[in-house]
N, C-alpha and C positions, 0 to 999 in steps of 0.2 A: 489231547493237541490244542483245542477248544480253551481249554483253562488257562486264565491268566494266572499274575499276582499282580498286587500290589508291591512294591520294592519297601523292602523296611526302614522303621525311619533311623539313624546312626544310633538311638541307643537299642532297639533292639539290633541292628551290627555288629556293635559293644558284645552283646550279650549271646550275643551265633542262634538269637529265637531263630523258629522259621516263620517266615513272610506267615499273614494270616490270610485266608484266602480272601478271594474278591465278595465284595456288594455285589449278588446276584439281583438283588428287588429291594425297592426302598423301603429303610424298616418304618415300624408301626411306633418303635416308641427309639428312642434314642439309647435310654440307657442299657436296652438290650445287648448295644454291642458292644464289641472292644473300640479302643479311648481312640486306636489310628484309623476304623472301622469310620465312625465319628467324623474324624475331619475330614477323610476321604467324601464321605456322602458331602459336606458342606460345599468341601472347593466345587463337585462337582457339578449343584445343583448353583455356586455364582459362577461355575461357564455356564451353563443349561439358562441363566440370566440374562447372561450379556449377551451369550446371545441374539438369545429372543429381543434386546433393544435394539443390537444392530441392525438384525434384518426386518426388524421394523420400520426405522429410519430407510432403511435402503426400498421400504413399500415391495420387500421378500416375501409372499408365503414361506410358509415352516414346512421343505417335505415332509413328505411320506416315506418312510423305510419300506423297502421293494419284498413285495411277500419274502419267508422263510419257510417256503413247504414247497418243494420236487412234486414235476408231474407225476412222477413214478411213486409209488413206496419202496424204492429200495433201499433202503436203511441208510446210517448213519457212512456219512461219504470217512473214504477212507483219508487218513493221514498229511500219505508221500499225496494225492490229490490240490490238499490242500496248499502241500507246499508247495507242489509248481505251482498253484495260483499266485500264490507270494514272491515265484521270484517274478512270472514273469509281468504281473501287475509292478514292484517295484522298475523291473527291469524296462519299462515303458514308463513308469515315469520319469525316473532318469534322465531318459532321455527326450523329454518333457510331451509324449503324448499324454498326458493325465486324459484326455475324454476317452482314446480305450481304453485306458489301466481303468475308468469309471463302469466300464460298461462286462467289464468281466471280472468286476468285485460285483455290479446287480447279477450276474451268470450263476457267479460265485451264492448270492442269497437262491436265485432260483433254486440250483441247486440241494440246498438245503440246512448249510452251512454258513455262518458267520463272518466277519474279516475281522484283523488283529491290528492290536495298532502300526505294528510293520508297516501295513498295508495303506491304515490312514496315514502316516504319515506322508509314506512316500505322494501318495494324491496332494495331500495340500500343501506340504513342500513344492509338490511343482507346477499346482494353479498360481502358487506365489511368486513361484521368479518367472510365472506368464504375465504375472496385472505388474503395470509399472505404477508409479503412487500414481496417486489420483490428487490433485492439487485446488484449492477452493478458488482461483484465479482461471478454470477456467471446466470450471464441470460443462459448458455447453458444449466441448467437441466433443468428435465422434469417441475420435479414442481415449480420451478418458470418460466417455461414457461406455463405451467395449473393457475399461479396466474393470472398473463398479459394478457391469455383469461378472464380472470370469472371479473378486473380490464374495461378491454374492454365492455365487456355487460355491465356494471356501468354502463359507458360510455353513450350507445347505449340507456339504458333507459331513461339517463336524458335527452338527446335527442331529446326520443320520448315524455319526459315528456315539452317538448318545443312545442313540435308539436301538444300541441291537438289544438283540433278546436273549445274550453272553453277554453279555458287558465287558465293553475294554479296555482295557488297564489305562490309563489317560495319566501316561508320566511326563517328567519333564518339556523334554523336548514337546512334547505334543504342543503346551502350555506352551513355549515360546513359541512355536511356530504359529497358534490364532494371535496372539497379542502380536506379532508382524503381521500377519493381515488385519488386525483393526489400525495397523498403524498404515497401512494401503490404502486406510479411507476417510483421511483428515481431511475437511477440521470435524467430524464430529464426533467419531465415536473414541478419540483418546482417554472423556473420563473410562469406558471400558478396561482399555486398555490396564489404567493405571488401576482402578479394581479390583483388577483379574490377576493383575505383582503382590497389591497389597495381600489378595487373600492364600499366593504362590507360598509369601512370605514370611505372615502371620497363622499360616495352616498347623506345620511343625510336623509334615509331611513330603514336602520338597521345599530344595533350596532352594532358592528362581536361577538360571543358569545367565551366564554375564549378557547374552546376547539378549533375552527378554526384558532385561533394563535398557538394553541399546535400541533397541523395537519400540519401549516405551516412549524413551525423548527422540525419539524420529520420528513420532507418530505427534508428541508437544508440536514438536517445529514446524511439522505440517498446520497449524491447527490457522484457525481466525478469530481473533489475534492469534499471532502465534505465544502458545504458551511455554515461553522459558523460563519463567520463577520457577513451576513444576516440576521443569526440565531439573535445573541447578537441585534443586528438592534428591531428586532419584537420583543424580546423577552424586547426592553426597547417602545419600543411606545407604548404596550396593558400597560406595567406600570406606564404609566400617567393618563390610566381613570381604571382600576385596575388594584388591587398584582396579583403577579404572584401567584397561587396555586401549590400545586405538583408534580402533575402531568407535567404543564409547566415547570417549574425548572428542573423534572426530562430528558423531551425531553430537555431544553439547556445545561447541564449538558449531552448527551450522544451527543451534537454538540462537542462541547468543544474535548468531548472525542476522538470523529472521526477523530476533526480537530489540535491533537497532542497537545492540549492545556489545558496542568496539569495545568500548575501555579491558568488560568484561569478559570479551574472546580474545585481548591481547593480554590480558592478567594468563587467561590460562594456556595459553601457545605460549610463552616463558614459562608457567610452572613444569613442562613436557618438555622443553629445551631443558630443562636445570635438571628433568625426574620427578618435582616436589610433587607430594600426596597433594590430593585436592581435600584441605581443611583436619583431617585423619590422619593418623599413623597409620594405612595395610599398609600401604605400598607405594610406588615409584608408578607413576603416569606415563604411559606409552610413548613412545618418540613420535615425531614427527613424522609424517609421508608424505605426498604430495596432494592429498586430499586433507589433510590438516593446513596446508599454506592457500588452494583453493577457499577453506571453507573464512578464510582469516580474509582471505582480497574480498570476500564476498561480506564482509565484516563491515572492515573497511569502505565498502562501498555502498552501504548501507546507510552509514554514519556521515557519509559523504565527505569522507578524506582520502583525494585520489591520487593526494604527493601518497601515499602509507601505503594504497595499495596496488602503486604501479614499484616504492620499492619492498617492498614482498613479495611481487615477481618476481625480482630481480635477484634477491635474498632466496629464495625458491631455484633458480638457475645455476646459482654458486653454490647452492649446496650436494647441488649434481643430479635436485628429481628433472622430469622430462616435462615442458611445460606442454600440459596438457592443453589441445583447443577449449574446454570448461572455466580453464582455469587465465588464458590467455582469451574468454570475452568476459569474465568476470574484468576482471583488470583495464577492459578497453570501458566497459558500459561503469565502470568510476569514474573514467572523464564525464558522465553528462550531470555532476552535481556540478550545482550555481551556475547554469545555463551555459553546459557546456565550455564552459572558458580556457577546459585545456584539450582541446579536442588536435591543438596541434602535437601532445604530447602522443595522447592515443593514437594518431596516422601515422606520427614514427614509429610506435613502436609496433601497429598490424605491420604496415613495409616490410619493419625488420624483421622480422617473424616470418614474414613470408616472402621474405628472400631466405632466409636458411636454411630455410624446407626447401623450398624448391629455386638453385642458383637461374635452373632456366627459363624464370617467369610462370611456368604453366601456374596453374588452375588446382591452389593446393588443400583447398578446402570446399570441392564442388560434392566430395559424395559424406561431406558429417549427415549426421541425422539426432536427434534430440533438443530434450527444449534447454535451451541456454547453451550450446558446445558449437553454434559456431563465431566464429568470431566477424564473419563481414555485415551480418545482423547489429553485431554490439557495434561494429563501426561505423552505419549505417543511423544505428541510434543515434550516437555523440553527435553527428552531422546534421541530423535532421536534430536536435538540438539546439546547436547554435547559430540556423540559420545558414549551414556553408551546403547549399542545395548545388552547386557549380564542382565539390569533389565529390557530393553525392550519384551525378550525375556520369562522373566519370569513375565512378569504382562499377555503379552501375552497366557502363559501355564496358569494365574488363569483362566482365561476370553474368551478360545478361540470359545468357543459354540456359546456367545451372543456377542463378539466384531462384531461390524460394519464394512462394506469394510472399514472408512477412517483408522479405526486402523489395521489395518495391513498393508497399505499400509506408515502407522507412524512408524512399526514397517521395512519396505522396507528400510522408509527413515534414520534408525538410520543404517545401515551399510555405508554410504556414505562416514562419516567423517571416519570408519578406512579403508575403500576400502575391505569392505568383499564381494566382488562380488557371489563368493560362495552362501554361506549364502541367500544372498537377489534372487538368481537363483534358489536354494530351494524352499526360502517359494514362491517364484511368482509360482511355478510347485501347489508346498499344495495350494494357493487359486485357482488355476484355477481347481483340478484335486484331493479335497476332495472333504468331505461329503457339508461343502457350494455350492460349485462350482461356483465362483464368475468368472464374465467375467472381462479379466484384459483389464486396458483401457490405452488410450495415452501416461497419466501422469505414471505409474506407470510402461510403457516403458523408460519413461524419465525417474526414476529412478534407473531403472537396470542401465541404459548408467554412469548414475552418480557414482555410485556403479564401476565399471572397471573405469573409467577415472584416479581416485589415482593408481591402480598398472597400468595402460597403458596400458592395455586387451582391444587394439580395434575390435578388427580380432573378439572379442565377441559383443560388439557394434556393427560394422556388421553385424555380425548371428541374432541381436535383429532386426534390419530394412526386415531382407527376414522372421523374423516369425511373423511380426509385418504384412506382406503383405498377408503372408497365413494364417494368422487369419484373417483378411479382417478389421486391425484397423486401422481406416486415421491417417495418419504418420502425425506429425505435422511440424511446423518448428523448437518449440523447443527441439522434439528427436532426430535433424536430428541435429542442434548444438551444442546438448549433444554429440555423437555420431562426430563430428570435435572437442569437447575441448581432447577427450580423446586421440588425438595429440603430446595433446603438455607435450614437454620434449623433445622429440625425435629430432637426430640431425636436420632431414631432416623434422621438419613440416614445415618450410617455400614454401618445395618443396611439399607438402600435399595437403596446403592452393594451391597454384597456381595451381595443375592438376586436383585438386578438382571447381575451378571458373573457368577454361577451361571449364570440364563440363554438368558445369550449364550452361551456354554459347554458348553451343553447338560445343565445336570449333573441329576440328580435330580428328575422331577417331583413334585410330594405339594400338599400345601395353597396360596392363592395368598397370597399381601401386598401388597397395597391392589395388590390388581385391575395388580400389575406381569406380570400373562405379556402385554401389547403391548410392555414396552421390549425383553423380555429376545427376540421373537420377531423384534422387527424388528431390533438389533442380530446376532441369529443371520443373520439373510439380508445384512444389512449386512456382518458377517468374509468371507461367502463371496463376495459380487463385491464388495466398495468396501473392501478391505482400508488403503488408505493411508487414505482418512478417519477410515475407525476412529479414529483417534487422538485426535483431536475425543471422542469417545465415554468415552474412557480419560478423558482431561481433565478429566470436567463430574465420571465416577464419584469421580475419585481426588478435586475438591473435596470433596466430600457429605464426607468424611472429616474434612473441618477442625473440624467442630460435636464437639464430644468428642476434641480431638485424638488420632482415633484410625491412629496414625502407621500399628499392625501394618495393621490392612486393608485401609490405601494400597499400602503396600507390595503384602499380598497380591494386589490385584489387579491392581498393576505388575504382577506376575512371572506371574500366570496366563495373560494376553493378550495379553505380551510372548511367551510360551512357542506362542500359538496365532500366532503372526503379525502380532500390530500395532504398526508403531514406533511409537516414545519420539521426541519431539520435546523442544527445549529447554526449551519452557515444562510440558511434563511432569513432566520433573526437577525446576524449578525448584517447582509446587506441591507434590513429593515432600519437595524440602528444607524447603519450610516447614512444613509441619505437621513433618516429626521438629523441627524451630527450633524451634518453638511446643510443639510436647509436652517438651523439656528431653532431647533422644535424642541424644548427640553421634557414639555410635558409626554407626547407618545412615546423620548426618546424613555421615559420612566416607568411608561405602561410595558415596556417592552422586555426592560429590566424586569420588573415584578412577574412579569410570565414567563418569561425564564428563568428564577429563581423558584416558581411555584411548581414546574412540568422536570428541573432538575433535584429538588430536593433539596437545593446546597447552593449555593455562593456559583451565582456565573464564574465561567472566564471573566481574565482581565479586560481586557478588550469589549466586554460591556458595559462595563464599571466606566472604560475609560472612555463611552459612546455618548455617554450623558453629560460626560464632561466636558465633552468635545459640544454638546451642543447647548450648555450655556453657554459657551466660550464664543460658540457663536455665531449667538443673537446678543454678547452684547453683556450678558450679566455673570461679569466677576467673581462679584461676590459671591454669589452660589455657587461657580468655578467651584472657587478657591477652599468654597463652605463642603462644597461632595465631594475632593480632594479628601477635606484632610476627617471629615466618615470614618473613611477608608477604614484607618487604623482601628475604631473605637468599633468596628466587627471585625475589626480582626483579619483585616487586607494587605496586600500591599497594595501600594503605589509603582505604577513601571514611568519609565522613562518619555511613553505619548502623556499619559496624562501626563504629569509636569512638563511638556513643553505644549498643548491644551492651553492650561491654564495661564503658560508662559505667553501663549499666541495673545491671549487675551488682556493682557497686563499689557503688556507689550501698545495696543491698539486704541484700548484706556490711560495711556498715558501714570500707568500708575508704578513709576522707575520704584519708590520706598519699598513695593511689595514687590516688586520683582526684585530684586535685591534680597531682601526677603527669603522669598522662593528660590531662590538657587542658594541660599546658602541652610533650608532645610535640606535639598538636596543631597547638598553636602555632609549634614548630619545621617541621614536613612544612607548608605554611602551607598547612594544613585551619583555618575558620571555623568556629567554634560557634556552633550553632543551636538551635533554644527548648527538643526533646528535652538536649543536652547540658548546657544550664542548670539544668533541671529539676533531672534528677537529682543534678546538685552539687550545686547549692543544700539540694536534699534528704537528702542525706549529711551533710552538713556541719552543716546541723539538726537531724538527730538523736544525731549525734557531740557535742552539745552547744559547736562552732563557729562560735560565732553572730556573732562580727568576721567571717571569714573568709568561711559566708555573706551577712552581709548587702555585704562588696565586691564576690563575682562576682552579686549583684541589681544592680547600681548597673553594673556594668563593660558587664552584661543591658542596663541600660538605655541607659547609650551607641552600641550595635551596633546592639541588635533595637530591635523595638518593644517595650515593656509591656506594654499592654494586649491584643497581645497572645500574650502571653508568660502572661500571668494569664487569660486564656481558655483555651488550650492546657491549662494546667495545672489548673482547674477542674475541664473536663470527666473530668478520671477519677474528681470525686469523683459521689454518686448525690445531694446538693444543694446546686448553686453557689447562690444566693442567700444561704445561710445560713449557708454557711462564708466571706462574704466581709466580714466585720467580724473575723473569725478572723482572719486569716491575715496581721493584721502579730504573729499568733504564728509562729504555721506555716503554711509554703507549702499549698495545696491538696496537693499529692499527698503529704508530708509526713503531713496531719491523715491523709488517710485510713487508711491506714498504721497514725498508730496506732490509729484507732478497727476497722477489722478485723481487727485480732488479727495483725498481719505482725512486725511486733518483739519477740524473744523477751522474758519477763518486763512484757511488760504488760498488764493485763486492765484495759481502762475501760469503762465502765459510765457511764451516767444518772447516776449518786448517787455515782462516786468521779466527777466533770466537773468540773476546774476551776471555781472561782468565776471571771467575769467580767464579774463587773460590776452590771450589772438585767440584759445582755442575755439571761444564760438564768432569773434570775428570771419576765420579760415576755414570752419567747417561746416560746407553745405549739408552736408547731411546729418549730423550731430541738429543743425537747428532746423530740418524740413521735422527731423525726431521729436523735436519739443513743440514744435507746430502743431504736429500730427497728435500730442500727446492734449 
């Protein structure tokens, strides 16, 4: 009864040949074995190799099999007893008691027998069902750590199965189950799932079942970043032999959604509606179900299209599918796009669905659990992004007793945009001292620091660090970076950045400046234990140097922290480039561009090229700005609208109207459409140089292509008195007028006494007269 057999290949089954005996020990040479045995041996070797790789990634040792020797030499265990063990083990595993089933398996080994494929498959399947998917974004949570422990236990069981004295017949079901176990451990082991699937497919022994393909696609979807391209190739490969069922299509849709490929997801969904095959005529695709619609809603949400997500939810209801809390949450969460502009639509959907489920007004969502399944959290996240703190507080009052911890945090986040630090601190005290008695995490303190940033309450933010230390809450680099950002906007912000950086590097101690010793101490501690996370602190220090355009201080901080071992990100170099561009420093901007090019090994993204152009433009060197813009084409790079606008602004400030007109023609040649900033600079330089007919022609062209009201709004936003200039823009546009009165045009000294006579407007409007005098 302990002897197992390898299932015959299709050719052997057709010839009605008996299955060869299972391989009992590793072969000395492959040519001594039948071909099927060689293939089976290679497949098992691949499985053992991948198990060893994944167990190593989990820092889990390879298990040792319990000693297969009975305590008393009573002979072999009767076959009926082994059958009893098999029934008990499979029964326990089926009910989810995999631990007891595993103990029975060890008891069987102690009795001198070996487990078979039915026992191992039952135990592996039971552990697989008990372990939720470990997402990369939540690797620090306790639930995810427990899930990874369960999956590691399953892999240890699989290793024990391969270490049996009488080798277990590893059939296609066990291979598919192990691939599913790999998919639970994303993001890292999805290549192992793919290699094992390829080994099954190319072995000629087993044809991978559909759930093996589906599990591999699921593993690709959960990886970081999502391997949606690989998922598409796997699905195409599967469709060569069998049609894609609904489960496989849903897994592929999920991979496309997480990869922000909403157009491909939409195309796959339409193919499922029509029943079309996926590139190959293997058969029609599976019909969409509720999970399909939910995945498509997630794809639209990731792509930033809340209108399409809400429309898909309506189609889901019209087709007769139940609107699950997960689908509703996904549709509501899609409204966080574009700064939460569609929060009203999300709120209407939330209340409509709530009234449909509970006409009596009860709390329908109180017992929901699971990641992303609570519509209250989704609604609160939308209100937080939109800054609708009053509505968020109202929702909190309705479900204060049942709202989970994340709901309270979402209400705290709604105070960030308006900068209501007092309300945020009051709610945090309620969370900590109220009936629920939540323990405040580092993320809560980070949110509190962000609420202080808008009002520049750096003193309160510094106090939060002391409170975290008293309550023994770990101070992360994100919290320190947010506290540093509260100083942004101060006239001496660059001095704060320089002082904190010296404190981080252990500079000479002396008189403290603005009580910054706490920031320096925490930064010095993080530099020793979390050097990679220090890049966020360095970025926040560099951002402080933007006030006053202190590019020299920003470069000094960057070089010193880099020498201390802090890595630089693209955001770091982007911030340095922006400061050098605003300060009109093309030489350091060019050095930054060269360094990014050397580190990437290719041409940097377009914003770095535009930074060098903007640096020349702000320095007044319009010739070099124009030359740098023209050199992009020779290097195979495409200039975008930002680079052209920077050059256009430099030409406008230098009164080069002919070159500005030529630049607009060049934009038309390369297929770029002028925007508001382009027309603003172009019309200004034509007015300043007395080319009124051209200015009027470009203004009329702008009216045909763009919204002239939006142009007027953006143009006048640069003036200090918008309403007072409305009547004067018939002669000058607001940018030109502001340049005149602020003395930016050489040879013009405008004052209230020399202001041209524009009729009764100047004499009768004291507000306008005071405005010119102040200017």
